[in-house]
C-alpha positions in Angstrom: -34.3 -94.2 27.1 -34.9 -90.6 26.6 -32.0 -88.2 26.6 -32.1 -85.0 28.6 -31.4 -81.8 26.8 -30.5 -78.7 29.1 -32.2 -75.5 28.0 -29.5 -73.1 26.7 -29.5 -69.5 27.8 -30.7 -67.1 25.2 -27.8 -65.2 23.6 -27.3 -61.6 24.4 -28.2 -59.2 21.6 -25.2 -58.1 19.7 -22.9 -61.1 20.5 -22.1 -63.7 23.1 -20.3 -61.3 25.4 -22.4 -59.4 28.0 -23.4 -55.9 26.7 -22.4 -52.6 28.4 -24.9 -50.7 30.3 -26.6 -47.9 28.4 -25.1 -45.2 30.7 -21.5 -46.4 30.3 -19.0 -47.3 33.1 -17.3 -44.9 35.5 -14.0 -45.1 33.5 -15.8 -43.8 30.4 -17.1 -40.8 32.3 -13.7 -40.0 33.6 -12.3 -40.2 30.0 -15.0 -37.9 28.7 -14.4 -35.4 31.5 -10.6 -35.5 30.8 -11.1 -34.9 27.1 -13.5 -32.0 27.8 -11.0 -30.5 30.2 -8.2 -30.8 27.7 -10.4 -29.2 25.0 -11.1 -26.2 27.2 -7.4 -25.9 28.0 -6.6 -26.1 24.3 -9.1 -23.4 23.5 -7.7 -21.1 26.2 -4.2 -21.8 25.0 -5.1 -20.9 21.4 -6.9 -17.8 22.6 -4.4 -16.3 25.0 -0.9 -17.7 24.0 -0.5 -15.1 21.1 -0.9 -12.3 23.6 1.6 -14.0 25.9 4.2 -14.2 23.1 3.9 -10.5 22.2 3.6 -9.4 25.9 7.4 -9.1 26.5 7.8 -6.6 23.6 5.0 -4.4 24.8 6.3 -4.5 28.4 9.8 -3.4 27.2 8.2 -0.8 24.9 6.2 0.6 27.8 9.2 0.7 30.0 11.9 2.0 27.6 9.8 3.6 24.8 6.5 5.0 25.8 7.3 6.1 29.3 10.4 8.0 28.4 8.5 9.7 25.6 5.6 10.8 27.8 7.9 11.8 30.6 10.1 13.8 28.2 7.0 15.6 26.9 6.0 16.4 30.5 9.5 17.6 31.4 9.6 19.9 28.3 6.7 21.9 29.8 8.7 22.5 33.0 12.0 24.2 34.1 14.0 21.3 35.6 17.7 20.9 36.2 19.8 17.8 36.1 20.9 18.4 39.7 17.3 18.3 40.9 15.2 16.3 38.5 12.2 16.1 40.8 11.9 19.9 41.3 9.8 21.0 38.4 8.5 24.5 37.7 5.7 24.8 35.2 6.6 27.1 32.3 4.2 25.9 29.6 5.6 26.2 26.1 8.4 28.6 27.0 11.1 25.9 26.3 9.7 25.5 22.8 9.3 29.2 22.0 13.0 29.7 23.1 14.0 27.2 20.5 12.8 29.4 17.7 15.0 32.2 18.9 18.0 30.0 19.6 20.7 30.5 17.0 22.6 27.4 18.2 19.5 25.2 17.6 19.2 26.4 14.0 22.9 26.1 13.5 22.7 22.5 14.7 19.6 21.8 12.5 21.5 23.2 9.5 24.5 21.1 10.2 22.3 18.0 10.6 20.7 18.7 7.3 24.0 19.2 5.4 25.7 16.3 7.0 22.6 14.2 6.2 22.7 15.1 2.6 26.4 14.7 2.2 26.3 11.3 3.8 23.0 9.9 2.5 23.2 10.6 -1.2 26.7 9.2 -1.9 26.0 6.3 0.5 22.9 5.1 -1.3 24.4 5.6 -4.8 27.5 3.6 -3.8 25.3 1.0 -2.2 23.3 0.6 -5.4 26.4 0.2 -7.5 28.0 -2.3 -5.1 24.7 -4.3 -5.0 24.5 -4.3 -8.8 28.0 -5.7 -9.1 27.4 -8.4 -6.4 24.2 -9.4 -8.1 26.3 -11.0 -10.9 28.0 -14.3 -10.5 31.4 -13.6 -9.0 34.0 -15.8 -7.4 34.0 -15.7 -3.6 30.7 -13.8 -3.7 29.9 -14.9 -0.2 33.1 -13.4 1.1 32.4 -10.0 -0.5 28.9 -10.0 1.0 30.2 -10.7 4.4 32.9 -8.1 4.0 30.2 -5.5 3.2 28.9 -5.9 6.8 32.3 -5.5 8.4 32.0 -1.7 8.7 28.5 -2.0 10.1 29.6 -4.4 12.8 32.5 -2.2 13.8 32.1 -0.1 16.9 31.3 3.6 16.3 34.1 4.6 18.7 36.7 2.5 16.9 35.7 3.7 13.5 35.6 7.4 14.6 39.0 7.3 16.2 40.5 5.8 13.1 39.0 8.5 11.0 40.3 11.1 13.4 43.8 9.9 12.8 43.2 9.8 9.0 41.9 13.4 9.0 44.5 14.8 11.4 45.7 18.3 10.4 49.5 17.7 11.0 50.1 14.0 10.7 46.9 12.7 9.1 47.2 10.4 6.1 44.7 12.4 4.1 46.7 15.6 4.3 49.8 13.6 3.5 48.2 12.4 0.3 47.1 15.9 -0.5 50.6 17.3 0.1 52.0 14.5 -2.1 50.0 15.8 -5.1 50.7 19.5 -4.3 47.6 20.5 -2.4 47.9 22.5 0.8 46.9 20.7 4.1 43.3 21.1 5.2 42.1 21.7 8.7 39.6 19.0 8.8 38.4 19.6 12.3 38.6 23.4 12.4 36.9 24.5 9.2 33.2 24.1 8.7 32.7 22.3 5.4 35.8 20.1 5.6 34.8 19.0 9.1 31.2 18.1 8.0 32.6 16.2 5.0 34.9 14.3 7.3 32.1 13.4 9.7 30.0 12.3 6.7 32.7 10.0 5.5 32.4 8.0 8.7 28.7 7.6 8.2 29.2 6.6 4.6 31.8 4.1 5.5 29.7 2.5 8.2 26.3 2.2 6.4 27.1 1.7 2.7 27.6 -2.0 3.0 24.4 -2.4 5.0 22.3 -0.7 2.4 24.1 -2.6 -0.4 23.0 -5.9 1.1 19.4 -4.6 1.3 19.5 -3.6 -2.4 21.1 -7.0 -3.2 18.3 -8.9 -1.6 15.7 -6.8 -3.5 17.6 -7.4 -6.8 17.7 -11.1 -6.3 13.9 -11.1 -5.8 13.4 -9.6 -9.3 12.2 -12.3 -11.8 14.9 -13.3 -14.1 12.4 -13.5 -17.0 12.3 -9.7 -17.1 16.1 -9.5 -17.8 15.8 -12.3 -20.5 13.0 -10.4 -22.2 15.0 -7.2 -22.1 18.0 -8.9 -23.5 16.0 -10.4 -26.4 14.8 -6.9 -27.2 18.4 -5.8 -27.5 18.8 -4.0 -24.2 22.3 -3.6 -22.9 23.2 -4.2 -19.2 22.9 -0.4 -18.5 19.5 -0.3 -20.1 18.4 -3.3 -18.2 19.5 -1.6 -15.0 17.6 1.6 -15.9 14.4 0.0 -17.2 14.1 -3.2 -15.2 16.2 -3.0 -12.0 15.4 0.6 -10.9 11.6 0.4 -11.4 11.5 -2.9 -9.4 13.5 -1.3 -6.6 11.3 1.7 -6.0 9.8 0.5 -2.7 13.3 -0.6 -1.4 14.9 2.7 -2.5 12.1 4.6 -0.7 12.7 2.5 2.5 16.4 3.1 2.5 16.0 6.8 1.9 13.6 7.1 4.9 15.8 5.0 7.2 18.9 6.9 6.2 17.1 10.2 6.7 16.0 9.1 10.2 19.5 7.9 11.0 21.1 11.2 9.7 18.8 13.2 11.9 20.1 11.3 14.9 23.8 11.4 14.2 25.6 11.6 17.5 28.6 9.3 18.1 30.6 10.3 15.0 30.7 14.1 15.5 31.1 13.6 19.3 34.3 11.5 18.9 35.5 13.5 15.9 35.8 16.7 18.1 39.4 17.4 19.0 38.2 18.8 22.4 36.1 15.7 23.1 33.1 17.8 23.9 29.6 18.2 22.7 30.0 21.6 21.1 30.9 20.1 17.6 34.1 22.1 17.2 35.3 25.4 18.5 32.6 27.3 16.5 29.9 24.6 16.5 30.8 24.0 12.9 29.7 20.3 13.0 27.4 20.2 16.0 24.3 18.2 15.2 20.9 18.2 16.9 21.9 15.1 18.8 25.0 16.8 20.1 23.1 20.0 21.0 20.5 18.0 22.9 23.3 16.3 24.8 25.0 19.6 25.5 21.9 21.2 26.9 20.8 18.2 29.0 24.0 16.7 30.4 26.6 19.5 30.2 24.5 22.6 30.8 22.1 20.5 32.9 18.9 22.0 31.5 16.7 18.9 31.3 13.6 20.9 30.4 15.2 22.6 27.4 16.8 19.3 26.3 13.4 17.6 26.5 11.9 20.3 24.2 14.7 19.7 21.7 14.1 15.9 21.8 10.4 16.5 21.0 11.3 18.8 18.2 13.4 16.0 16.7 10.5 13.6 17.2 8.2 16.0 15.3 10.8 16.1 12.5 10.7 12.4 12.3 6.9 12.4 12.1 7.1 14.8 9.2 9.6 12.5 7.5 7.2 9.6 8.1 4.3 11.6 6.6 6.3 12.4 3.5 7.2 8.8 3.1 3.5 7.9 3.4 2.5 10.3 0.7 5.3 9.3 -1.7 4.6 5.6 -1.2 0.9 6.1 -2.0 1.7 8.0 -5.2 4.2 5.3 -6.2 1.6 2.6 -5.7 -1.0 4.6 -7.6 1.4 5.2 -10.5 2.3 1.5 -10.7 
């Protein structure tokens, strides 16, 4: 009896399971389109997201930086009063030419220069010394570093009012100490040089700790191997400071000098609150009136916005000159190093 054998179907190439059509299924097409869409979105995100991140800064700069600068420059070419800021009369460069014949402007510029020198030089020297001390291992060093920032975090108004009490002519602690050692009392608010010295002490007290921390951060970035090599050569700590620390701090010193100079040219709150009459004249004889106070007096007390705008632009040009000097000095330092 013959047996019957059924003919088996030929196996599909590549395995027993049925193969996929060459064109793929509908789900594969959807997945490919989804991936392509995500790829395009990722490319757009990588291209435009950096601009979105920096856009808030530029918007704020346009609103509160560039627009006031341009508008102030436009107002400086007009005669405009605070009572009617929209009524402008074209005068060209007359507001600028009047500045060169204005003795009060030059007095304010001279006061700004002297107060800046009196406050900047001792401030940076003291900051350098404090940073050098804090750079060594001290107990509670973190406490001292935080304490250095306390004057910087203090309000200008609070600090100035305290110094007004200290430098009081009749009941101030400074005159009490001078009288204790046999020195006659000083009129710190009425005389020119004492008043400028008193205003400078407020600036020194507020900014010395801030600059000290900047110097300290730069000192800690100096390789310790340089100090070890200098010590092996027999250099003392003072010689290490002169020949290792100071040359390494040249860029930082230049930075603090420029920033302190810019800050000194814009001193406003300290002399304003130090004035006994609480005005913007900088004393009865304008003995400590700075450019910032003179600008405020012209614009908001005398209500001459055009003239105040010209003074503001003159201060801006001074800052540009300071920046150019910084650029030239920094290039020469880089070339020499």
